[in-house]
C-alpha positions in Angstrom: 11.7 -24.8 -5.2 14.0 -23.9 -2.3 11.6 -22.2 0.2 13.0 -21.0 3.5 11.2 -20.2 6.8 8.5 -21.9 8.7 4.7 -22.3 8.9 2.7 -23.4 12.0 0.7 -26.6 12.1 -2.4 -26.1 10.1 -0.9 -23.4 7.8 0.6 -25.7 5.2 -1.8 -24.4 2.6 0.0 -21.1 2.6 3.3 -22.8 1.9 1.8 -24.8 -0.9 0.4 -21.7 -2.5 3.7 -19.9 -2.1 5.6 -22.7 -3.9 2.9 -22.7 -6.7 3.4 -19.0 -7.2 7.1 -19.8 -8.3 6.2 -22.8 -10.2 3.1 -21.5 -12.1 2.6 -17.8 -11.6 6.0 -16.4 -12.5 7.2 -15.4 -9.1 11.0 -14.3 -9.1 11.6 -13.4 -5.5 9.0 -12.9 -2.7 8.1 -13.4 1.0 4.9 -13.8 2.9 4.2 -13.6 6.6 1.0 -14.1 8.6 0.2 -13.3 12.2 -2.7 -14.8 14.2 -3.6 -13.2 17.6 -0.2 -11.5 17.7 1.8 -14.6 17.0 3.6 -15.3 13.8 2.3 -18.4 12.1 3.8 -18.1 8.6 7.2 -16.7 7.6 8.4 -17.8 4.3 10.7 -16.4 1.6 12.3 -17.8 -1.6 13.9 -16.7 -4.9 16.4 -14.0 -5.7 16.6 -10.7 -4.1 16.7 -8.9 -7.5 13.9 -9.5 -10.0 16.5 -9.9 -12.7 18.4 -12.6 -10.9 19.4 -15.3 -13.4 20.3 -18.9 -13.2 23.6 -20.7 -14.0 23.7 -23.7 -16.2 23.6 -25.9 -13.2 20.3 -24.3 -12.0 21.8 -22.3 -9.1 21.2 -18.6 -8.6 24.1 -16.4 -9.7 22.6 -13.3 -8.0 22.0 -12.8 -4.3 19.3 -15.0 -2.9 16.3 -13.5 -1.1 17.1 -13.7 2.6 15.0 -13.3 5.8 14.9 -9.4 6.2 15.0 -8.7 2.4 12.8 -5.7 1.8 11.0 -4.4 -1.4 9.2 -1.3 -2.6 5.4 -1.9 -1.9 3.9 0.8 -4.0 0.4 1.7 -2.9 0.5 -0.8 0.0 2.2 2.3 1.5 -1.2 4.0 1.8 -2.3 1.7 4.5 0.7 2.5 6.7 0.4 6.2 6.0 -3.3 6.3 6.8 -2.4 5.1 10.3 -0.5 8.3 10.8 -3.7 10.5 10.4 -5.9 8.1 12.4 -3.4 8.1 15.3 -3.3 11.9 15.3 -7.0 11.8 15.4 -6.9 9.2 18.2 -4.6 11.5 20.3 -6.8 14.5 19.8 -4.6 16.4 17.5 -6.6 16.2 14.3 -10.4 16.4 13.7 -11.4 14.0 10.7 -14.5 16.3 10.1 -12.6 19.5 10.1 -11.7 21.2 6.7 -8.2 20.5 5.4 -7.7 24.2 5.2 -8.1 24.5 8.9 -4.6 23.0 9.2 -3.2 24.0 5.8 -4.6 27.5 5.0 -3.0 27.6 1.5 -5.0 24.5 0.5 -8.2 26.6 0.5 -7.4 28.1 -2.9 -9.7 27.7 -5.9 -12.7 26.5 -4.0 -11.3 23.7 -1.9 -12.7 25.1 1.5 -15.2 22.2 1.8 -12.6 19.4 1.5 -12.6 17.6 4.9 -9.9 15.5 6.3 -12.2 12.5 6.1 -12.5 13.1 2.4 -8.9 12.7 1.9 -8.8 9.3 3.7 -11.7 8.0 1.8 -10.7 9.1 -1.7 -13.7 11.6 -1.8 -11.6 14.9 -1.9 -12.1 15.4 -5.6 -8.4 15.9 -6.3 -7.1 12.7 -8.0 -5.1 14.7 -10.7 -2.8 17.5 -11.3 -3.4 19.8 -14.3 0.4 20.0 -14.5 2.0 16.8 -13.6 5.2 16.9 -11.5 8.6 15.9 -13.1 10.4 13.1 -11.1 12.7 15.6 -9.8 10.0 17.8 -8.4 8.2 14.8 -7.0 11.2 14.0 -4.7 10.5 17.3 -2.8 7.5 16.7 -0.6 6.9 20.5 -0.5 6.5 20.7 -4.3 3.9 18.1 -4.3 1.9 19.8 -1.5 2.2 23.1 -3.3 0.8 21.6 -6.5 -2.1 20.0 -4.8 -2.9 23.3 -2.9 -3.1 25.1 -6.4 -5.2 22.4 -8.0 -9.0 22.9 -8.7 -11.5 20.3 -7.8 -12.6 17.7 -10.2 -15.8 17.0 -8.4 -17.6 18.5 -5.3 -15.8 16.9 -2.3 -17.8 14.2 -0.4 -20.2 13.6 -3.4 -18.3 10.8 -5.2 -15.1 8.8 -4.9 -12.2 8.0 -7.1 -8.8 6.6 -6.2 -6.3 9.3 -5.5 -3.3 7.3 -6.7 -0.6 9.8 -6.2 -2.2 12.9 -4.8 -3.2 11.0 -1.6 0.4 11.0 -0.6 0.9 14.8 -0.8 -2.4 15.5 0.8 -1.8 13.2 3.7 1.9 14.0 4.1 1.3 17.8 4.3 -1.5 17.3 6.9 0.9 15.3 9.0 3.6 18.1 8.7 1.2 20.8 9.5 -0.1 19.1 12.6 3.2 17.7 13.9 5.9 19.7 12.3 7.6 16.5 11.2 7.8 14.8 7.8 5.4 12.0 7.4 8.3 9.5 6.9 9.9 10.5 10.1 6.6 10.4 12.1 5.9 6.9 10.8 9.4 5.8 11.8 9.2 7.3 15.2 5.6 6.7 16.2 4.7 3.6 14.3 7.5 1.4 12.9 9.9 1.9 15.8 7.5 1.2 18.7 6.0 -1.9 17.1 9.3 -3.3 15.7 8.2 -3.4 12.1 10.7 -3.2 9.3 9.0 -0.6 7.1 10.0 2.9 5.8 8.5 5.8 4.0 11.9 7.2 3.1 14.5 4.5 3.1 17.5 5.3 5.4 20.9 4.9 3.8 21.8 2.3 6.4 19.1 -0.1 5.2 19.6 0.3 1.5 21.6 -2.9 1.1 18.5 -5.0 2.3 16.3 -3.9 -0.7 16.2 -5.8 -3.9 15.7 -4.5 -7.4 12.1 -4.7 -8.7 10.8 -4.9 -12.2 8.0 -6.0 -14.5 7.1 -9.7 -14.8 4.4 -11.3 -17.0 1.4 -12.0 -15.0 -1.3 -14.7 -15.9 -4.9 -13.6 -16.5 -6.6 -15.8 -14.1 -6.9 -13.6 -10.9 -10.1 -12.4 -9.3 -11.0 -8.7 -8.9 -9.2 -6.4 -11.3 -7.6 -9.0 -13.6 -4.5 -8.9 -15.7 -6.8 -8.9 -18.6 -9.3 -6.3 -17.5 -12.7 -5.4 -18.9 -12.6 -3.2 -22.2 -13.8 -0.2 -20.1 -10.9 -0.4 -17.8 -8.3 -0.9 -20.6 -9.8 2.1 -22.5 -9.6 4.2 -19.4 -6.0 3.5 -19.0 -5.3 4.1 -22.6 -7.0 7.5 -22.9 -4.6 10.3 -22.0 -7.7 12.6 -21.1 -9.3 10.1 -18.7 -9.2 10.6 -14.9 -7.6 7.1 -14.7 -4.7 7.9 -16.9 -4.2 11.4 -15.4 -4.3 10.1 -11.9 -1.6 7.7 -12.4 0.4 10.4 -14.4 0.6 13.0 -11.6 4.3 12.3 -11.8 5.4 12.2 -15.5 7.5 10.3 -16.4 7.2 8.0 -13.3 10.5 7.7 -11.5 12.7 4.6 -11.6 11.7 2.8 -8.4 15.1 1.3 -8.2 16.8 4.8 -7.9 18.3 5.3 -4.6 17.0 9.0 -4.5 13.4 7.8 -5.1 13.6 5.2 -2.3 15.0 7.8 0.1 12.3 10.3 -0.6 9.1 10.4 1.3 6.2 9.7 -0.8 3.4 8.1 1.4 1.2 7.1 -1.5 3.7 5.0 -3.5 7.3 4.5 -2.2 7.0 2.6 1.1 9.6 -0.2 1.5 8.9 -3.1 3.8 9.6 -6.8 4.6 6.7 -9.1 4.5 7.1 -9.6 8.1 7.2 -5.9 8.8 4.0 -5.3 6.9 2.1 -8.2 8.6 3.5 -7.1 12.1 2.2 -3.6 11.4 -1.3 -4.8 10.7 -1.2 -7.2 13.6 -0.2 -4.1 15.8 -3.3 -2.2 14.7 -5.6 -4.7 16.4 -3.4 -6.1 19.3 -0.1 -6.4 21.0 2.8 -8.1 19.3 5.9 -9.2 21.1 5.2 -6.7 23.9 4.8 -3.8 21.5 1.8 -1.4 21.8 -1.6 -1.9 20.2 -1.9 1.1 17.9 -5.7 1.5 17.4 -8.2 1.8 20.2 -11.6 0.0 19.5 -13.0 3.3 18.4 -10.3 4.1 15.9 -10.5 0.5 14.6 -14.2 0.8 14.0 -13.6 4.2 12.1 -10.9 2.7 9.9 -13.1 0.0 8.6 -16.5 1.7 8.5 -17.5 2.1 4.9 -17.0 5.6 3.6 -17.0 5.0 -0.1 -18.5 2.3 -2.2 -19.5 1.7 -5.8 -18.2 2.9 -9.1 -14.7 4.4 -8.7 -14.2 7.4 -11.0 -10.5 6.5 -11.4 -10.2 2.9 -11.3 -13.4 2.3 -13.2 -14.5 -0.7 -11.2 -16.5 -0.9 -8.0 -14.3 -0.2 -4.9 -14.9 0.1 -1.2 -13.0 2.3 1.2 -12.9 3.0 4.9 -10.8 5.8 6.3 -7.6 5.2 4.5 -8.1 1.5 3.9 -9.6 -0.6 1.2 -12.4 -2.8 2.4 -13.0 -6.5 1.5 -14.7 -6.7 -1.8 -14.5 -7.8 -5.4 -11.9 -5.2 -6.4 -9.5 -6.3 -3.6 -10.6 -9.5 -1.7 -9.1 -9.9 1.6 -10.0 -12.6 4.1 -13.6 -11.9 5.1 -16.2 -9.1 5.4 -14.5 -7.3 8.2 -11.0 -7.3 6.7 -9.3 -4.0 5.8 -5.9 -3.2 4.3 -4.3 -2.1 1.1 -2.8 -3.6 -2.0 0.1 -2.2 -4.0 -0.1 -2.0 -7.7 1.6 -5.0 -9.3 1.6 -7.5 -6.3 2.2 -6.4 -2.7 -0.6 -6.8 0.0 -1.1 -6.0 3.6 -4.4 -6.4 5.6 -5.8 -7.5 8.9 -9.0 -9.4 9.7 -9.8 -8.5 13.4 -12.5 -11.3 13.8 -10.1 -14.2 12.9 -7.1 -12.4 14.5 -5.1 -12.6 11.2 -2.7 -10.1 9.8 -1.1 -10.6 6.5 1.9 -9.2 4.5 3.2 -10.1 1.1 6.0 -8.4 -0.9 7.5 -9.3 -4.2 10.2 -7.9 -6.6 8.1 -8.9 -9.7 5.5 -6.3 -10.5 2.7 -7.6 -12.7 0.0 -5.4 -14.5 -2.6 -5.9 -11.8 -3.7 -2.9 -9.8 -5.7 -4.1 -6.8 -5.9 -8.1 -6.9 -2.7 -9.8 -7.8 -3.1 -13.6 -8.5 -0.1 -14.5 -6.4 -1.4 -12.5 -3.4 -4.8 -13.9 -3.8 -3.4 -17.5 -3.9 -1.8 -16.9 -0.6 -4.9 -15.4 0.9 -6.8 -18.5 -0.1 -4.2 -20.5 1.5 -4.7 -18.6 4.8 -8.5 -19.0 4.4 -8.1 -22.8 3.9 -6.0 -22.9 7.2 -8.6 -21.3 9.4 
């Protein structure tokens, strides 16, 4: 396997795991980056830029190879980047986490939603994981349509009393809060206030000038030997995804049919729950910047904001994912559903593979992106193999 990039001394287990992902776990094209205490210690990439890259008879790739700087859509790993927008607005005194959402967005108070707090949105406790009338792909590309649909939607449960993964509605809730508070779209705000200042190659709404860097993504067959939510999940999980009336199925069907993630129009839209695009290095750099300075850039979170981000807000049976999950404010926390590095780690996986997180105690920040999406939701075997490699290096 022709692997490009470097690893610092002691982090060879990450490279070994990365190679094995291609040899055993069906990887097509991917990259992984790791920072420790603000310094990059892993920067690896391999395979083809496009998931459907094929091989010539002599074994060489006949499609573009993955290069340093190749980016991919990261699905729900976007949520961890978007959460930082609300937390930074709170840190700057512009947003009260314990205020009702309707205080900033009056139309949202319709049909009994006056008691939904900003905190509930971030911790998946708002009671709004579904839309009674799903949006079409065309409607979903307009962020105002998504916000209007959520504002009309009635609650599924009393806010704050339970939690369930807001797979798609999270993005419209968060995005409209950012727009109401700042007057800017969430994608623009992230570009100007997060990605730009810290020098991270990540976007929520891909600029046309960057489109050539992004590979085609697609499904790949995933082995069933991962921890957490497996490729072969428990029967209860499978039944939930198969039942059109379940909260699980309805939450992931809030856009129906789901858009083609290789469509330039979808990539250019701003959907902060699902369509972020990043390099592995950009994702890792973002998480490193949450907890410290990187390359002279700013540290994004104060100690108080950091503590709030990873303080447990939701734990136990998830009404949507039908497994036990743990959430802080906008971030998944280390646990069986999504193992990170250690107890204090926080971040967010993307359905089918991608992963970003940080572990402040060890100084580790991690980013992994792939063009091959498996059936996993929260704990992809390829990402988990790389996390184990990091753990072995410490």
